Backbone and ligand atoms as CSV (ligand in chain L), in Angstrom:
chain,resi,resn,atom,element,x,y,z
A,1,MET,N,N,-1.167,27.322,-66.941
A,1,MET,CA,C,-0.042,26.749,-66.324
A,1,MET,C,C,0.432,25.418,-66.993
A,2,ALA,N,N,1.707,25.246,-67.283
A,2,ALA,CA,C,2.082,24.023,-67.915
A,2,ALA,C,C,2.830,23.136,-66.894
A,3,TYR,N,N,2.639,21.815,-67.064
A,3,TYR,CA,C,3.208,20.917,-66.118
A,3,TYR,C,C,3.971,19.853,-66.904
A,4,GLU,N,N,5.035,19.224,-66.321
A,4,GLU,CA,C,5.634,18.035,-66.832
A,4,GLU,C,C,5.935,17.072,-65.695
A,5,ILE,N,N,6.189,15.788,-66.096
A,5,ILE,CA,C,6.441,14.751,-65.088
A,5,ILE,C,C,7.875,15.087,-64.512
A,6,ASP,N,N,7.867,14.975,-63.147
A,6,ASP,CA,C,9.083,15.323,-62.406
A,6,ASP,C,C,9.848,13.954,-62.117
A,7,GLU,N,N,9.341,13.188,-61.080
A,7,GLU,CA,C,10.074,11.995,-60.777
A,7,GLU,C,C,9.076,10.832,-60.450
A,8,VAL,N,N,9.579,9.568,-60.657
A,8,VAL,CA,C,8.723,8.399,-60.292
A,8,VAL,C,C,8.722,8.305,-58.798
A,9,LEU,N,N,7.598,8.289,-58.207
A,9,LEU,CA,C,7.451,8.232,-56.714
A,9,LEU,C,C,7.266,6.649,-56.320
A,10,ILE,N,N,6.363,6.024,-57.057
A,10,ILE,CA,C,6.112,4.561,-56.843
A,10,ILE,C,C,6.154,3.850,-58.148
A,11,PRO,N,N,7.197,2.999,-58.302
A,11,PRO,CA,C,7.324,2.241,-59.544
A,11,PRO,C,C,6.246,1.173,-59.738
A,12,GLU,N,N,6.164,0.756,-61.023
A,12,GLU,CA,C,5.052,-0.216,-61.340
A,12,GLU,C,C,5.091,-1.491,-60.539
A,13,GLU,N,N,6.227,-2.013,-60.358
A,13,GLU,CA,C,6.364,-3.312,-59.549
A,13,GLU,C,C,5.903,-3.248,-58.119
A,14,GLU,N,N,6.181,-2.027,-57.553
A,14,GLU,CA,C,5.735,-1.907,-56.148
A,14,GLU,C,C,4.175,-1.712,-56.104
A,15,LEU,N,N,3.632,-1.056,-56.980
A,15,LEU,CA,C,2.128,-0.858,-57.122
A,15,LEU,C,C,1.468,-2.232,-57.294
A,16,LYS,N,N,2.085,-3.085,-58.151
A,16,LYS,CA,C,1.561,-4.350,-58.437
A,16,LYS,C,C,1.576,-5.256,-57.135
A,17,LYS,N,N,2.761,-5.235,-56.507
A,17,LYS,CA,C,2.978,-6.111,-55.246
A,17,LYS,C,C,1.951,-5.602,-54.163
A,18,ARG,N,N,1.828,-4.309,-53.912
A,18,ARG,CA,C,1.006,-3.818,-52.848
A,18,ARG,C,C,-0.514,-4.116,-53.167
A,19,THR,N,N,-0.852,-3.923,-54.378
A,19,THR,CA,C,-2.253,-4.100,-54.879
A,19,THR,C,C,-2.675,-5.537,-54.604
A,20,GLU,N,N,-1.691,-6.521,-54.934
A,20,GLU,CA,C,-1.960,-7.948,-54.735
A,20,GLU,C,C,-2.125,-8.330,-53.272
A,21,GLU,N,N,-1.312,-7.680,-52.449
A,21,GLU,CA,C,-1.393,-7.808,-50.940
A,21,GLU,C,C,-2.779,-7.394,-50.392
A,22,ILE,N,N,-3.185,-6.260,-50.860
A,22,ILE,CA,C,-4.480,-5.723,-50.415
A,22,ILE,C,C,-5.631,-6.625,-50.849
A,23,ALA,N,N,-5.464,-7.080,-52.117
A,23,ALA,CA,C,-6.514,-8.022,-52.698
A,23,ALA,C,C,-6.620,-9.237,-51.842
A,24,GLN,N,N,-5.539,-9.830,-51.389
A,24,GLN,CA,C,-5.520,-10.983,-50.548
A,24,GLN,C,C,-6.161,-10.667,-49.166
A,25,GLU,N,N,-5.756,-9.525,-48.626
A,25,GLU,CA,C,-6.378,-9.114,-47.308
A,25,GLU,C,C,-7.920,-9.088,-47.435
A,26,ILE,N,N,-8.388,-8.415,-48.500
A,26,ILE,CA,C,-9.801,-8.222,-48.620
A,26,ILE,C,C,-10.471,-9.585,-48.781
A,27,SER,N,N,-9.828,-10.407,-49.604
A,27,SER,CA,C,-10.386,-11.762,-49.839
A,27,SER,C,C,-10.521,-12.510,-48.590
A,28,LYS,N,N,-9.546,-12.408,-47.752
A,28,LYS,CA,C,-9.639,-13.120,-46.350
A,28,LYS,C,C,-10.762,-12.538,-45.544
A,29,ASP,N,N,-10.781,-11.213,-45.484
A,29,ASP,CA,C,-11.747,-10.543,-44.594
A,29,ASP,C,C,-13.205,-10.652,-45.043
A,30,TYR,N,N,-13.513,-10.841,-46.282
A,30,TYR,CA,C,-14.748,-10.833,-46.858
A,30,TYR,C,C,-15.205,-12.167,-47.380
A,31,LYS,N,N,-14.589,-13.169,-47.064
A,31,LYS,CA,C,-14.962,-14.527,-47.600
A,31,LYS,C,C,-16.427,-14.820,-47.252
A,32,GLY,N,N,-17.244,-15.158,-48.252
A,32,GLY,CA,C,-18.611,-15.441,-48.041
A,32,GLY,C,C,-19.501,-14.231,-47.868
A,33,LYS,N,N,-19.046,-13.025,-47.929
A,33,LYS,CA,C,-19.865,-11.852,-47.758
A,33,LYS,C,C,-20.277,-11.093,-48.937
A,34,ASN,N,N,-19.762,-11.490,-50.106
A,34,ASN,CA,C,-20.195,-10.885,-51.393
A,34,ASN,C,C,-20.154,-9.357,-51.319
A,35,PRO,N,N,-19.021,-8.689,-50.998
A,35,PRO,CA,C,-19.058,-7.249,-50.854
A,35,PRO,C,C,-19.283,-6.496,-52.239
A,36,ILE,N,N,-19.695,-5.257,-52.093
A,36,ILE,CA,C,-19.761,-4.442,-53.289
A,36,ILE,C,C,-18.581,-3.434,-53.230
A,37,LEU,N,N,-17.660,-3.494,-54.185
A,37,LEU,CA,C,-16.569,-2.504,-54.206
A,37,LEU,C,C,-17.075,-1.328,-55.004
A,38,ILE,N,N,-17.012,-0.117,-54.374
A,38,ILE,CA,C,-17.508,1.107,-55.031
A,38,ILE,C,C,-16.322,1.946,-55.482
A,39,GLY,N,N,-16.057,1.988,-56.754
A,39,GLY,CA,C,-14.954,2.741,-57.353
A,39,GLY,C,C,-15.375,4.236,-57.499
A,40,ILE,N,N,-14.519,5.113,-56.974
A,40,ILE,CA,C,-14.834,6.542,-57.118
A,40,ILE,C,C,-14.201,7.093,-58.413
A,41,LEU,N,N,-14.997,7.436,-59.355
A,41,LEU,CA,C,-14.453,7.856,-60.685
A,41,LEU,C,C,-13.975,9.294,-60.645
A,42,ARG,N,N,-12.970,9.678,-61.418
A,42,ARG,CA,C,-12.529,8.668,-62.386
A,42,ARG,C,C,-11.222,7.993,-61.927
A,43,GLY,N,N,-10.524,8.623,-60.965
A,43,GLY,CA,C,-9.147,8.265,-60.601
A,43,GLY,C,C,-8.983,6.753,-60.166
A,44,ALA,N,N,-10.023,6.178,-59.519
A,44,ALA,CA,C,-9.807,4.879,-58.912
A,44,ALA,C,C,-10.003,3.675,-59.795
A,45,PHE,N,N,-10.319,3.926,-61.070
A,45,PHE,CA,C,-10.633,2.873,-61.975
A,45,PHE,C,C,-9.503,1.830,-62.263
A,46,VAL,N,N,-8.293,2.385,-62.264
A,46,VAL,CA,C,-7.131,1.440,-62.484
A,46,VAL,C,C,-6.847,0.645,-61.243
A,47,PHE,N,N,-6.798,1.230,-60.061
A,47,PHE,CA,C,-6.598,0.487,-58.829
A,47,PHE,C,C,-7.690,-0.518,-58.612
A,48,LEU,N,N,-8.963,-0.156,-58.887
A,48,LEU,CA,C,-10.115,-1.021,-58.722
A,48,LEU,C,C,-9.993,-2.283,-59.601
A,49,SER,N,N,-9.641,-2.041,-60.951
A,49,SER,CA,C,-9.600,-3.156,-61.868
A,49,SER,C,C,-8.438,-4.103,-61.533
A,50,ASP,N,N,-7.246,-3.540,-61.078
A,50,ASP,CA,C,-6.178,-4.460,-60.714
A,50,ASP,C,C,-6.516,-5.142,-59.484
A,51,LEU,N,N,-7.192,-4.514,-58.510
A,51,LEU,CA,C,-7.544,-5.181,-57.275
A,51,LEU,C,C,-8.476,-6.422,-57.442
A,52,ILE,N,N,-9.525,-6.204,-58.198
A,52,ILE,CA,C,-10.531,-7.256,-58.351
A,52,ILE,C,C,-10.010,-8.496,-59.033
A,53,ARG,N,N,-8.998,-8.267,-59.907
A,53,ARG,CA,C,-8.493,-9.381,-60.673
A,53,ARG,C,C,-7.462,-10.205,-59.879
A,54,LYS,N,N,-7.060,-9.785,-58.671
A,54,LYS,CA,C,-6.202,-10.466,-57.765
A,54,LYS,C,C,-6.929,-11.042,-56.579
A,55,MET,N,N,-8.304,-10.901,-56.596
A,55,MET,CA,C,-9.093,-11.385,-55.406
A,55,MET,C,C,-9.581,-12.759,-55.737
A,56,ASP,N,N,-9.822,-13.584,-54.722
A,56,ASP,CA,C,-10.338,-14.928,-54.974
A,56,ASP,C,C,-11.623,-15.192,-54.230
A,57,ILE,N,N,-12.429,-14.124,-54.149
A,57,ILE,CA,C,-13.786,-14.281,-53.575
A,57,ILE,C,C,-14.763,-13.576,-54.599
A,58,GLU,N,N,-16.016,-13.900,-54.411
A,58,GLU,CA,C,-17.057,-13.216,-55.235
A,58,GLU,C,C,-17.247,-11.756,-54.802
A,59,VAL,N,N,-17.103,-10.862,-55.733
A,59,VAL,CA,C,-17.442,-9.434,-55.370
A,59,VAL,C,C,-18.327,-8.822,-56.506
A,60,GLU,N,N,-18.970,-7.798,-56.115
A,60,GLU,CA,C,-19.702,-6.954,-57.152
A,60,GLU,C,C,-19.020,-5.598,-57.163
A,61,ILE,N,N,-19.147,-4.918,-58.294
A,61,ILE,CA,C,-18.621,-3.554,-58.371
A,61,ILE,C,C,-19.718,-2.536,-58.715
A,62,ASP,N,N,-19.553,-1.332,-58.269
A,62,ASP,CA,C,-20.389,-0.198,-58.628
A,62,ASP,C,C,-19.559,1.043,-58.712
A,63,PHE,N,N,-20.050,2.129,-59.235
A,63,PHE,CA,C,-19.272,3.332,-59.297
A,63,PHE,C,C,-20.085,4.492,-58.854
A,64,MET,N,N,-19.314,5.474,-58.309
A,64,MET,CA,C,-19.797,6.808,-58.068
A,64,MET,C,C,-18.814,7.790,-58.704
A,65,ALA,N,N,-19.339,8.909,-59.150
A,65,ALA,CA,C,-18.482,10.023,-59.638
A,65,ALA,C,C,-18.832,11.192,-58.877
A,66,VAL,N,N,-17.857,11.835,-58.244
A,66,VAL,CA,C,-18.100,13.054,-57.449
A,66,VAL,C,C,-17.213,14.161,-57.941
A,67,SER,N,N,-17.733,15.331,-57.748
A,67,SER,CA,C,-16.768,16.510,-57.968
A,67,SER,C,C,-16.796,17.393,-56.728
A,68,SER,N,N,-15.623,17.875,-56.449
A,68,SER,CA,C,-15.506,18.650,-55.194
A,68,SER,C,C,-15.562,20.130,-55.652
A,69,TYR,N,N,-16.420,20.917,-54.913
A,69,TYR,CA,C,-16.457,22.304,-55.163
A,69,TYR,C,C,-15.093,22.854,-54.671
A,70,GLY,N,N,-14.558,23.854,-55.383
A,70,GLY,CA,C,-13.181,24.346,-54.963
A,70,GLY,C,C,-12.415,24.464,-56.238
A,71,ASN,N,N,-11.057,24.635,-56.100
A,71,ASN,CA,C,-10.297,24.701,-57.287
A,71,ASN,C,C,-9.460,23.462,-57.504
A,72,ALA,N,N,-8.563,23.365,-58.488
A,72,ALA,CA,C,-7.907,22.144,-58.795
A,72,ALA,C,C,-7.119,21.583,-57.704
A,73,THR,N,N,-6.598,22.327,-56.844
A,73,THR,CA,C,-5.578,21.840,-55.915
A,73,THR,C,C,-6.187,21.922,-54.408
A,74,HIS,N,N,-7.329,22.559,-54.276
A,74,HIS,CA,C,-7.878,22.613,-52.860
A,74,HIS,C,C,-9.344,22.163,-52.780
A,75,SER,N,N,-9.466,21.025,-52.069
A,75,SER,CA,C,-10.809,20.485,-51.817
A,75,SER,C,C,-11.525,21.355,-50.805
A,76,SER,N,N,-12.823,21.588,-51.138
A,76,SER,CA,C,-13.583,22.398,-50.226
A,76,SER,C,C,-14.434,21.543,-49.219
A,77,GLY,N,N,-14.508,20.237,-49.527
A,77,GLY,CA,C,-15.358,19.404,-48.717
A,77,GLY,C,C,-16.828,19.388,-49.063
A,78,VAL,N,N,-17.248,20.294,-49.926
A,78,VAL,CA,C,-18.634,20.279,-50.428
A,78,VAL,C,C,-18.560,19.462,-51.725
A,79,VAL,N,N,-19.275,18.342,-51.747
A,79,VAL,CA,C,-19.112,17.428,-52.791
A,79,VAL,C,C,-20.473,17.353,-53.606
A,80,ARG,N,N,-20.360,17.279,-54.922
A,80,ARG,CA,C,-21.516,17.104,-55.751
A,80,ARG,C,C,-21.460,15.704,-56.367
A,81,ILE,N,N,-22.582,14.970,-56.345
A,81,ILE,CA,C,-22.579,13.623,-56.920
A,81,ILE,C,C,-22.868,13.777,-58.459
A,82,LEU,N,N,-21.981,13.301,-59.255
A,82,LEU,CA,C,-22.173,13.418,-60.750
A,82,LEU,C,C,-22.764,12.156,-61.246
A,83,LYS,N,N,-22.419,11.081,-60.612
A,83,LYS,CA,C,-23.028,9.831,-60.964
A,83,LYS,C,C,-23.236,8.999,-59.678
A,84,ASP,N,N,-24.474,8.499,-59.523
A,84,ASP,CA,C,-24.755,7.794,-58.258
A,84,ASP,C,C,-24.593,6.254,-58.540
A,85,LEU,N,N,-24.680,5.487,-57.459
A,85,LEU,CA,C,-24.663,4.052,-57.591
A,85,LEU,C,C,-25.830,3.571,-58.466
A,86,SER,N,N,-25.603,2.389,-59.150
A,86,SER,CA,C,-26.599,1.834,-59.938
A,86,SER,C,C,-27.479,0.912,-59.081
A,87,GLU,N,N,-26.907,0.316,-58.030
A,87,GLU,CA,C,-27.558,-0.656,-57.222
A,87,GLU,C,C,-27.972,-0.170,-55.889
A,88,ASN,N,N,-29.017,-0.854,-55.271
A,88,ASN,CA,C,-29.425,-0.495,-53.874
A,88,ASN,C,C,-28.394,-1.330,-52.984
A,89,VAL,N,N,-27.877,-0.532,-52.008
A,89,VAL,CA,C,-26.792,-1.166,-51.273
A,89,VAL,C,C,-27.242,-1.496,-49.736
A,90,ARG,N,N,-28.570,-1.371,-49.472
A,90,ARG,CA,C,-29.065,-1.651,-48.247
A,90,ARG,C,C,-28.719,-3.048,-47.775
A,91,GLY,N,N,-28.144,-3.243,-46.488
A,91,GLY,CA,C,-27.818,-4.501,-46.001
A,91,GLY,C,C,-26.634,-5.143,-46.578
A,92,ARG,N,N,-25.936,-4.446,-47.455
A,92,ARG,CA,C,-24.717,-4.977,-48.120
A,92,ARG,C,C,-23.412,-4.480,-47.496
A,93,HIS,N,N,-22.358,-5.298,-47.715
A,93,HIS,CA,C,-21.010,-4.896,-47.233
A,93,HIS,C,C,-20.343,-4.104,-48.356
A,94,LEU,N,N,-20.022,-2.922,-48.011
A,94,LEU,CA,C,-19.447,-1.917,-48.975
A,94,LEU,C,C,-17.964,-1.682,-48.716
A,95,ILE,N,N,-17.195,-1.593,-49.783
A,95,ILE,CA,C,-15.819,-1.135,-49.702
A,95,ILE,C,C,-15.623,0.037,-50.716
A,96,ILE,N,N,-15.432,1.192,-50.167
A,96,ILE,CA,C,-15.159,2.366,-51.055
A,96,ILE,C,C,-13.760,2.275,-51.501
A,97,VAL,N,N,-13.579,2.330,-52.834
A,97,VAL,CA,C,-12.208,2.255,-53.422
A,97,VAL,C,C,-11.823,3.585,-53.962
A,98,GLU,N,N,-10.786,4.215,-53.308
A,98,GLU,CA,C,-10.365,5.567,-53.700
A,98,GLU,C,C,-8.981,5.494,-54.250
A,99,ASP,N,N,-8.644,6.498,-55.067
A,99,ASP,CA,C,-7.267,6.660,-55.531
A,99,ASP,C,C,-6.379,7.279,-54.498
A,100,ILE,N,N,-6.806,8.405,-54.003
A,100,ILE,CA,C,-5.972,9.183,-53.009
A,100,ILE,C,C,-6.842,9.937,-52.063
A,101,VAL,N,N,-6.335,9.925,-50.849
A,101,VAL,CA,C,-6.962,10.762,-49.744
A,101,VAL,C,C,-6.043,11.823,-49.420
A,102,ASP,N,N,-6.570,13.105,-49.545
A,102,ASP,CA,C,-5.692,14.234,-49.231
A,102,ASP,C,C,-6.198,14.906,-47.954
A,103,THR,N,N,-7.183,15.843,-48.020
A,103,THR,CA,C,-7.838,16.387,-46.850
A,103,THR,C,C,-8.725,15.364,-46.187
A,104,GLY,N,N,-9.274,14.414,-46.989
A,104,GLY,CA,C,-10.201,13.424,-46.471
A,104,GLY,C,C,-11.631,13.882,-46.464
A,105,LEU,N,N,-11.809,15.132,-46.943
A,105,LEU,CA,C,-13.222,15.675,-46.983
A,105,LEU,C,C,-14.133,14.995,-47.944
A,106,THR,N,N,-13.587,14.623,-49.095
A,106,THR,CA,C,-14.423,13.858,-50.085
A,106,THR,C,C,-14.832,12.497,-49.477
A,107,LEU,N,N,-13.898,11.860,-48.927
A,107,LEU,CA,C,-14.173,10.542,-48.320
A,107,LEU,C,C,-15.151,10.590,-47.142
A,108,ASN,N,N,-15.026,11.590,-46.395
A,108,ASN,CA,C,-15.869,11.806,-45.227
A,108,ASN,C,C,-17.273,12.081,-45.729
A,109,TYR,N,N,-17.453,12.827,-46.780
A,109,TYR,CA,C,-18.760,13.030,-47.327
A,109,TYR,C,C,-19.376,11.725,-47.827
A,110,LEU,N,N,-18.524,11.010,-48.586
A,110,LEU,CA,C,-19.050,9.722,-49.224
A,110,LEU,C,C,-19.441,8.713,-48.144
A,111,ILE,N,N,-18.686,8.609,-47.144
A,111,ILE,CA,C,-19.039,7.670,-46.000
A,111,ILE,C,C,-20.377,8.063,-45.397
A,112,ARG,N,N,-20.547,9.355,-45.118
A,112,ARG,CA,C,-21.803,9.776,-44.532
A,112,ARG,C,C,-22.995,9.548,-45.471
A,113,ASN,N,N,-22.782,9.825,-46.721
A,113,ASN,CA,C,-23.795,9.744,-47.801
A,113,ASN,C,C,-24.207,8.173,-47.807
A,114,LEU,N,N,-23.239,7.340,-47.841
A,114,LEU,CA,C,-23.440,5.843,-48.011
A,114,LEU,C,C,-24.078,5.287,-46.717
A,115,GLN,N,N,-23.635,5.824,-45.574
A,115,GLN,CA,C,-24.230,5.323,-44.326
A,115,GLN,C,C,-25.710,5.498,-44.222
A,116,ALA,N,N,-26.200,6.575,-44.850
A,116,ALA,CA,C,-27.658,6.924,-44.850
A,116,ALA,C,C,-28.408,5.911,-45.593
A,117,ARG,N,N,-27.757,5.055,-46.440
A,117,ARG,CA,C,-28.490,4.000,-47.241
A,117,ARG,C,C,-28.458,2.678,-46.500
A,118,GLU,N,N,-28.082,2.696,-45.221
A,118,GLU,CA,C,-28.148,1.539,-44.388
A,118,GLU,C,C,-27.522,0.249,-44.921
A,119,PRO,N,N,-26.203,0.377,-45.237
A,119,PRO,CA,C,-25.566,-0.875,-45.638
A,119,PRO,C,C,-25.197,-1.695,-44.364
A,120,ALA,N,N,-24.742,-2.909,-44.604
A,120,ALA,CA,C,-24.386,-3.787,-43.409
A,120,ALA,C,C,-23.048,-3.222,-42.791
A,121,SER,N,N,-22.149,-2.746,-43.651
A,121,SER,CA,C,-20.795,-2.268,-43.252
A,121,SER,C,C,-20.121,-1.388,-44.280
A,122,ILE,N,N,-19.303,-0.489,-43.943
A,122,ILE,CA,C,-18.574,0.313,-44.839
A,122,ILE,C,C,-17.101,0.373,-44.460
A,123,GLU,N,N,-16.157,-0.034,-45.387
A,123,GLU,CA,C,-14.753,0.133,-45.133
A,123,GLU,C,C,-14.155,0.870,-46.309
A,124,VAL,N,N,-12.915,1.293,-46.191
A,124,VAL,CA,C,-12.283,2.090,-47.311
A,124,VAL,C,C,-11.011,1.461,-47.755
A,125,ALA,N,N,-10.820,1.358,-49.056
A,125,ALA,CA,C,-9.491,0.983,-49.648
A,125,ALA,C,C,-8.983,2.117,-50.407
A,126,SER,N,N,-7.844,2.641,-50.049
A,126,SER,CA,C,-7.295,3.799,-50.839
A,126,SER,C,C,-5.845,3.488,-51.226
A,127,LEU,N,N,-5.533,3.672,-52.503
A,127,LEU,CA,C,-4.195,3.463,-52.930
A,127,LEU,C,C,-3.226,4.358,-52.239
A,128,LEU,N,N,-3.527,5.586,-52.098
A,128,LEU,CA,C,-2.558,6.601,-51.528
A,128,LEU,C,C,-3.220,7.446,-50.455
A,129,LEU,N,N,-2.349,7.859,-49.502
A,129,LEU,CA,C,-2.782,8.793,-48.485
A,129,LEU,C,C,-1.673,9.841,-48.357
A,130,LYS,N,N,-2.054,11.156,-48.434
A,130,LYS,CA,C,-1.010,12.141,-48.270
A,130,LYS,C,C,-0.935,12.415,-46.767
A,131,GLU,N,N,0.276,12.084,-46.319
A,131,GLU,CA,C,0.551,12.095,-44.845
A,131,GLU,C,C,0.444,13.565,-44.277
A,132,GLY,N,N,-0.261,13.621,-43.181
A,132,GLY,CA,C,-0.353,14.803,-42.403
A,132,GLY,C,C,-1.350,15.896,-43.073
A,133,CYS,N,N,-2.147,15.525,-44.098
A,133,CYS,CA,C,-2.991,16.487,-44.776
A,133,CYS,C,C,-4.435,16.385,-44.340
A,134,GLN,N,N,-4.767,15.362,-43.615
A,134,GLN,CA,C,-6.207,15.125,-43.269
A,134,GLN,C,C,-6.750,16.169,-42.356
A,135,LYS,N,N,-7.906,16.638,-42.677
A,135,LYS,CA,C,-8.674,17.599,-41.855
A,135,LYS,C,C,-9.756,17.022,-41.008
A,136,VAL,N,N,-9.974,15.817,-41.246
A,136,VAL,CA,C,-11.020,15.039,-40.478
A,136,VAL,C,C,-10.509,13.684,-40.150
A,137,PRO,N,N,-10.843,13.087,-38.942
A,137,PRO,CA,C,-10.395,11.817,-38.655
A,137,PRO,C,C,-11.007,10.744,-39.593
A,138,LEU,N,N,-10.212,9.839,-40.053
A,138,LEU,CA,C,-10.751,8.824,-41.063
A,138,LEU,C,C,-10.095,7.469,-40.679
A,139,LYS,N,N,-10.848,6.424,-40.859
A,139,LYS,CA,C,-10.255,5.068,-40.694
A,139,LYS,C,C,-10.184,4.458,-42.103
A,140,ILE,N,N,-8.973,4.282,-42.537
A,140,ILE,CA,C,-8.773,3.623,-43.912
A,140,ILE,C,C,-8.189,2.138,-43.676
A,141,LYS,N,N,-9.131,1.243,-43.765
A,141,LYS,CA,C,-8.713,-0.193,-43.430
A,141,LYS,C,C,-7.636,-0.723,-44.308
A,142,TYR,N,N,-7.765,-0.432,-45.599
A,142,TYR,CA,C,-6.872,-1.020,-46.623
A,142,TYR,C,C,-6.122,0.161,-47.304
A,143,LEU,N,N,-4.838,0.332,-46.979
A,143,LEU,CA,C,-4.016,1.529,-47.523
A,143,LEU,C,C,-2.831,1.011,-48.285
A,144,GLY,N,N,-2.716,1.554,-49.530
A,144,GLY,CA,C,-1.588,1.168,-50.282
A,144,GLY,C,C,-0.244,1.796,-49.835
A,145,PHE,N,N,-0.142,3.109,-49.930
A,145,PHE,CA,C,1.048,3.799,-49.598
A,145,PHE,C,C,0.740,5.172,-49.009
A,146,LYS,N,N,1.522,5.567,-47.986
A,146,LYS,CA,C,1.576,6.951,-47.560
A,146,LYS,C,C,2.484,7.724,-48.375
A,147,ILE,N,N,2.186,8.906,-48.829
A,147,ILE,CA,C,3.048,9.684,-49.615
A,147,ILE,C,C,3.166,11.052,-48.997
A,148,PRO,N,N,4.282,11.847,-49.439
A,148,PRO,CA,C,4.387,13.225,-48.951
A,148,PRO,C,C,3.343,14.046,-49.676
A,149,ASP,N,N,3.252,15.329,-49.158
A,149,ASP,CA,C,2.310,16.291,-49.707
A,149,ASP,C,C,2.781,16.848,-51.031
A,150,ARG,N,N,2.727,16.026,-52.064
A,150,ARG,CA,C,3.090,16.441,-53.521
A,150,ARG,C,C,1.936,16.052,-54.357
A,151,PHE,N,N,1.748,16.825,-55.428
A,151,PHE,CA,C,0.732,16.447,-56.411
A,151,PHE,C,C,1.211,15.293,-57.307
A,152,VAL,N,N,0.377,14.230,-57.342
A,152,VAL,CA,C,0.902,13.039,-58.110
A,152,VAL,C,C,-0.115,12.673,-59.249
A,153,VAL,N,N,0.460,12.027,-60.258
A,153,VAL,CA,C,-0.288,11.481,-61.370
A,153,VAL,C,C,0.075,10.099,-61.664
A,154,GLY,N,N,-0.745,9.431,-62.625
A,154,GLY,CA,C,-0.457,8.070,-63.035
A,154,GLY,C,C,-1.326,7.104,-62.324
A,155,PHE,N,N,-1.412,5.865,-62.845
A,155,PHE,CA,C,-2.177,4.782,-62.297
A,155,PHE,C,C,-3.645,5.219,-62.112
A,156,GLY,N,N,-4.156,6.009,-63.003
A,156,GLY,CA,C,-5.501,6.468,-62.836
A,156,GLY,C,C,-5.631,7.946,-62.513
A,157,LEU,N,N,-4.596,8.485,-61.898
A,157,LEU,CA,C,-4.659,9.881,-61.449
A,157,LEU,C,C,-4.181,10.860,-62.540
A,158,ASP,N,N,-4.853,12.020,-62.539
A,158,ASP,CA,C,-4.583,12.886,-63.642
A,158,ASP,C,C,-4.109,14.307,-63.197
A,159,CYS,N,N,-3.728,15.026,-64.174
A,159,CYS,CA,C,-3.464,16.495,-63.990
A,159,CYS,C,C,-4.068,17.200,-65.207
A,160,GLY,N,N,-5.278,17.688,-65.099
A,160,GLY,CA,C,-6.004,18.240,-66.229
A,160,GLY,C,C,-6.188,17.179,-67.283
A,161,GLN,N,N,-6.622,16.038,-66.832
A,161,GLN,CA,C,-6.948,14.904,-67.717
A,161,GLN,C,C,-5.678,14.183,-68.295
A,162,ARG,N,N,-4.501,14.591,-67.974
A,162,ARG,CA,C,-3.329,14.060,-68.592
A,162,ARG,C,C,-2.776,12.892,-67.639
A,163,TRP,N,N,-2.013,12.009,-68.227
A,163,TRP,CA,C,-1.224,11.044,-67.483
A,163,TRP,C,C,-1.947,9.899,-66.678
A,164,ARG,N,N,-3.213,9.753,-66.831
A,164,ARG,CA,C,-3.920,8.613,-66.132
A,164,ARG,C,C,-3.372,7.285,-66.536
A,165,TYR,N,N,-2.904,7.183,-67.699
A,165,TYR,CA,C,-2.456,5.883,-68.293
A,165,TYR,C,C,-1.107,5.415,-67.808
A,166,LEU,N,N,-0.382,6.275,-67.166
A,166,LEU,CA,C,0.975,5.927,-66.678
A,166,LEU,C,C,0.960,4.694,-65.758
A,167,PRO,N,N,1.756,3.606,-65.890
A,167,PRO,CA,C,1.699,2.528,-65.040
A,167,PRO,C,C,2.385,2.777,-63.625
A,168,TYR,N,N,2.865,3.944,-63.377
A,168,TYR,CA,C,3.521,4.241,-62.102
A,168,TYR,C,C,2.995,5.529,-61.554
A,169,ILE,N,N,3.280,5.825,-60.281
A,169,ILE,CA,C,2.890,7.122,-59.685
A,169,ILE,C,C,4.095,8.049,-59.713
A,170,ALA,N,N,3.832,9.283,-60.355
A,170,ALA,CA,C,4.943,10.225,-60.424
A,170,ALA,C,C,4.480,11.578,-59.921
A,171,THR,N,N,5.426,12.404,-59.599
A,171,THR,CA,C,5.138,13.809,-59.192
A,171,THR,C,C,5.196,14.648,-60.474
A,172,VAL,N,N,4.578,15.875,-60.442
A,172,VAL,CA,C,4.658,16.709,-61.585
A,172,VAL,C,C,5.238,18.081,-61.129
A,173,LYS,N,N,5.850,18.758,-62.054
A,173,LYS,CA,C,6.316,20.107,-61.691
A,173,LYS,C,C,5.936,21.120,-62.759
A,174,LYS,N,N,5.952,22.345,-62.346
A,174,LYS,CA,C,5.501,23.431,-63.274
A,174,LYS,C,C,6.725,23.690,-64.176
A,175,VAL,N,N,6.336,23.999,-65.447
A,175,VAL,CA,C,7.498,24.401,-66.435
A,175,VAL,C,C,7.270,25.828,-66.922
L,1,5GP,P1,P,-9.658,15.243,-50.506
L,1,5GP,O1,O,-11.116,15.469,-50.470
L,1,5GP,O2,O,-9.214,14.013,-49.732
L,1,5GP,O3,O,-8.913,16.444,-50.225
L,1,5GP,O4,O,-9.441,15.040,-52.044
L,1,5GP,C1,C,-9.578,13.846,-52.725
L,1,5GP,C2,C,-9.566,13.888,-54.154
L,1,5GP,O5,O,-8.752,15.022,-54.635
L,1,5GP,C3,C,-8.948,12.695,-54.806
L,1,5GP,O6,O,-9.937,11.698,-54.984
L,1,5GP,C4,C,-8.486,13.166,-56.111
L,1,5GP,O7,O,-9.476,13.294,-57.054
L,1,5GP,C5,C,-7.961,14.652,-55.744
L,1,5GP,N1,N,-6.580,14.696,-55.429
L,1,5GP,C6,C,-6.044,14.928,-54.164
L,1,5GP,N2,N,-4.696,14.904,-54.258
L,1,5GP,C7,C,-4.339,14.586,-55.565
L,1,5GP,C8,C,-3.091,14.388,-56.200
L,1,5GP,O8,O,-1.954,14.530,-55.664
L,1,5GP,N3,N,-3.142,14.106,-57.486
L,1,5GP,C9,C,-4.397,13.991,-58.231
L,1,5GP,N4,N,-4.326,13.696,-59.478
L,1,5GP,N5,N,-5.541,14.130,-57.590
L,1,5GP,C10,C,-5.514,14.426,-56.283
């Protein structure tokens, strides 16, 4: 199946502004707490790197890579850890940094997995949330944008490894 970029959904300036606002919120909430921001590879790396450069508190970063069993467009909720954290997070304040929450099954798995490691707290920062698509109740403390149920790329998000480098969020269409 071939795809091409359809339309820009969130322009670069809006992404920049909202990312800065979230960075300020996190800085205020976590002052003196030295949180670990956990970027979920690969999609969240752009959001994470923009976020930390606009924060004015000390933070650490770590990464996890997960793959969801299922096909390209449907998450099954059964998650395989491809890369685990490098650090011990017991007693630490954690912020999971995600690119997009669709069904929420991946995030639900990650929260439960991290909870078992006995951190001091866990919150979530997600750039995007597909409205009305969640299959499990989730609390996303820091949310960039709610979007309609469309497949999106750019700002770290891909379609078959393409278009992660785009500085904006765009929809794709089949050609
Ligand atoms: P969930 O478990 O919430 O259904 O799926 C979350 C993961 O599915 C995201 O981290 C992302 O990797 C992928 N995903 C869901 N929707 C989209 C989308 O519109 N575009 C892209 N590129 N990935 C998506």
